[in-house]
N, C-alpha and C positions, 0 to 999 in steps of 0.2 A: 503494499500499499504507499503510495506517495505519500510523504508529510508535507502540509501545507501550515507555514509560520508565519511571524511577524517580524520585521526590522524594529529594532528598538533604540529610540534615541532618549536619553534620561530629560534632556532639555531640548525644546524646539520652539524656533519663534520667541524666544524669551520666557516661555512659560517651561515649569518643571511638571513632567507629565507621570513620572512615578516617584513613590517615595523610596525605595529600596529593591534590591534585588529581588527578595523574597515576594514582595509586592505584585512586582513585574512577572515572576513566574506563575504565582497563582492568577494573576489577572488572564494568561495565555489560556489556563486550563480552564477558567470561567467562560471564555470565549469559544472554547471548542477547539483550540489551536494545539498544533503537533510540536511548537518548538519556536525558536528565535534566532536572529543575529544581532549581537548587541554591540552597538558601536558608542564608544570604544571601553576596552578593558580599562583603561586609566579613568575613564568615567565611572564605571562601575565600583572600582576599587582602587582609589587614586594612589595608595601604600602597596598595592599587591597584596593585602594581607592574607596570608595563604590560609589560615583558620577559618576567615569569612568564606572565601572563596570556594573550600572544601566543602563547606555546608549549604553552600549554592548549588555545588556540583552533585551532591546528594539528593538536594531538594529537586532538581530537575529531573534526575533519575528516577526518583521516587513517582513522579508525575509522567514518566515515560515522555520528556520532552527533549528534543535536539537542541544543542547549543553550538551558534557559530560565533565567533569572535572577532571583533576590529581591533586593530593593532597601531591605529593613527595613519599618517600618509607618508608616502615614499618620494614626493618632488623636492629636492634638497633647497630649492629657490623659495620653498613656502613653509618649510617646518618649523620657521620661528613662530608660526601661527598656533604651534602646537608645544607651549613651553612645559606641559606636565610630562610629555614624553621623555624631553630633554631631562627634566628633574629626575625621572625616575633612572638614569643613566649617570646621574650626577653631572650634568653638562656635557654627557657624550649621547647625542641622539640616536646612533647606531646602537650602543650599549643598553638604551632604555629600550629601543624596538626588541634587542635580543632577551632582555629580561621578560618580557611581555610574551615573546613566542615559546620561552622555555616554561612561563607559568601556564600559559594556555595548553601546552602538551602535557605538563603534569596533572592537569584535571582533566583530560580528555577531549579537549576540544582542538581538533586539528583543522578544521578547516575555518580560515581566516580572511579577513577584509580589509582592503585598504582602497585607497584613490590616489590620483595624482595631482589633484586640487580641489578648489570649493567654489562656491558661489559667493561674489563680493559684495553685491547689492548695488552695482555701479550700472548706470545706463549703458546701452548699445554694446559696443565689442567689447567693453572692459568689465562685465558681469563675470569673466571668469579670467585665469591666469593665461590662457591661450594668447591672448592678445596684450601681454605686459610691453611696456617699451624700455625698461631696464633691461631685459634679457628676450632673445629671441625663443619661441616655443622649440624650436629644433634644439637649441642649447639645452634647454630644460628637458626635454625627452633624453639629450644625451646624458646628463648627468644623473637622470631618474633610472636609466638603465645601467650606468656604474653602480649607484646604491642598490639595486636589486642584486646585481651581480655578489655585493658584499651579505647580503641577506641570506641567498641561495644556501651557502653551507649550513646556517643556522637553522634554516627551516627543514633541510635534510637531515640534518643530525636529530632533529626531534620529531621526525615523523608527520611533519604539517606541511600545508600547502596554502598558499597566498592568493587572492581571488582579487585582481584589480579591477575595480568598478568602470564599466562604461558609463563616465560621469560626464557631465556637459562641457567640461574643457577638452576631451579626448575624443580621438574618433577610432570605431572599432578596427580600423586599418593601423592604427599606432598601437593600441592595446595587443593586438595580435603579436606585432613585431618585437614588443617589450618582452613578450611571454616568450617567445622563440629564441630571442636574443639572450635572456638572463637565465632560463632554466625551467623549460616547460613539463620537468617532472616535479618541481615545487612550486610553480606558478600558475596559475590558470586566470580565469575571467568571471568577475562576479557581474552579470547582464541585469542591466536596469534600462530595458527598452523604452522607458518614457524619457530618456535623456539623448537618445540617438537623435530626433530632428533637431536637437541644438546645432548641431554641425552638419545639417542638411541630409542626415542620412533616413532612408526610407526603414522603418522598424522591420519590414518583412526582410529585406536586403542585410540590413544590420544583424538581425537574430540569425540568419543563415550563414552570414561570415563567421560568426564568433561560436556557434553550436558546439564544433568539437573542442572548444576550450572551456566552455562553462563548468565551473564547479561549484557555483553558489548563484543565488538570485537576489535582485530587490526588484520586484513585479508591481508595475503599474500600467496603466493604460495611457493613452494619448488623446487628446483634442486639439485639432488645429485650425486656425483661422487667419486669413489674410488681411493685413492692415499695410497697404501699401506704403513701401515697397517691401516689408516684412512678412515673413511668416512668422505667425504668434503660436507659442507651444503652452499648453496646459496639461497639467496632471489629471488622471482620471480613474477612477476603480476600475478594475480589470472587467470588461465585459461592456464598458460606457463608452469607450474609445475606438480607435479604428484598427486595433490588432486582432488579428483571426487567431484566437487561442486556441483552437483546435488543432491548427496546424503548426502553430508555436509550439505547444507541449509536446506534440508526436515528434518534433524533430528535436527537440532538448532532451527528451526521456529518452528516445532512440540513441542519442549521442553517451548519456550518462543516466542509465537507469536508476541510480542511487541519488539523484539530484535533489535536494529539497525545495520546494517552490516558496520562497520567503517574499512576502510581500511588503513593499515600503509604503507604509501610510502616510498621510500628510493631514496637517490639522487644520487651522483656520485661515491658509492661503492655497492656491491650486498651483503656485509653482509658475508662474508667468514669465516666458522668456522669449525674446525675440530674436531670429534667425535673420540676419540682414543680407538675404540672399542676393541683392543686386548691388552690394557695395563691392567694389573692387578691391580693398583692403581684406573684406571678409574673404570674398572668392579666392584672392592668392594667397590666403591662410589657410585653404582646405585642398592642396594639389592632388589629393586622393579622390575627391569628390568628382563624379561624373554627371555632365549636362542630364543623361538618362536618369539617374537615381534622384536629383533635385527634380525633375520633371514628375516622377513616381511619387515623391512625398507632397508635391503641390497639388496631385488628384486626391488627395485625403483630407483636403481642407474643408470643412462643414460637415462632415459625415459623423460626428461624435452625436451623443444623444444629448448634451446638456449645451444650452448656448451661452453666448459672451458674457451676458449681463449675470447670469448663474455662476459662471466660472470667475468671474471679477468680484463676487461678492465675498468680503473678509468677515470674519468672527473670532471673538476671543474665546470661544469653546473649543480648545485644541484637543483636550484628551477625548471628549466624546466624538468630534468628528474625526479623530485619529482612529479611535476604534470602529467608527462606521464605515470608514473607506475600507480598513482592513476586512472587516466583517463581509460587506458586499463582495469585495475582490475575492476572498475565500469561498464564499458560496458560489460563484461564478467558475472558478478554477475547479472546484469539487464537481459541479455538475459536468464540466467538461471531461474530468478522470473517469467520472462514474459512466458515461457514455462511451469511453475507450476502454472501460474494465481494468484500469490501471489501480 
């Protein structure tokens, strides 16, 4: 039976969503979910308290919950944004990540999460690290690969695999190259199909590219609109957007039958992001993107079930809306799995 769970961030949008790890795990059981990916370990246990983590691991085991764990980010040009990881290594970021990997392995959490950047909250092309002007994206990828090569022996020694998320700043082409270059035996991809349109990628084409590498997921759907000249992406519960989940799950589970289907919920906002698909700077910054795929993405505009006004409505009810998003997604994914008898 394929497990369906939730991605967990303790704090989101300035809101604290869970009191502690025990409440978090109990809430998963109450929602009828099978497990979680927690981002990140240093948020769950800032000092890596081994006694506390052992109790949490036992609590999860008693409830039959899978646990996957985030260990911070791997782009050296933005790791200063993660001071807790550096503190765990007494000033040495690599040592901090090593401690987290070793801790995860000790508690049986061997599928790990990372990303190469984050949403910055700035308008236009500066919403992510991709278009920074102090360092080219190609240089960020080069040093990220070098850092992953340093992490690979640690992952190997501890029997762990690290999934790099298809986040808004990076394309599927680039994530695949990082995995292949730095160690496909210990690296893989964490698929978030909701992020693919941020770089002009069609969800179906992107999913097909990464399927052989996917070891974890942060699933959500996509709603697309056109606001000239931009394509505007919103995040939607699985089944309410443009993704063919029967096709996608068949592809992913054929490639990895043990894959957990983790859903990334969202609370009081719906992740509006503008892809500036006619901007020469934006286009030059996506050398792998084909005109055909961009046309395919454009054909999905306006085909989601929610309208623009609804998607732009904000709320301070973050936890209830997060749980509703996850529940709606889980119901849809399980209905697809039931039809497929998986």
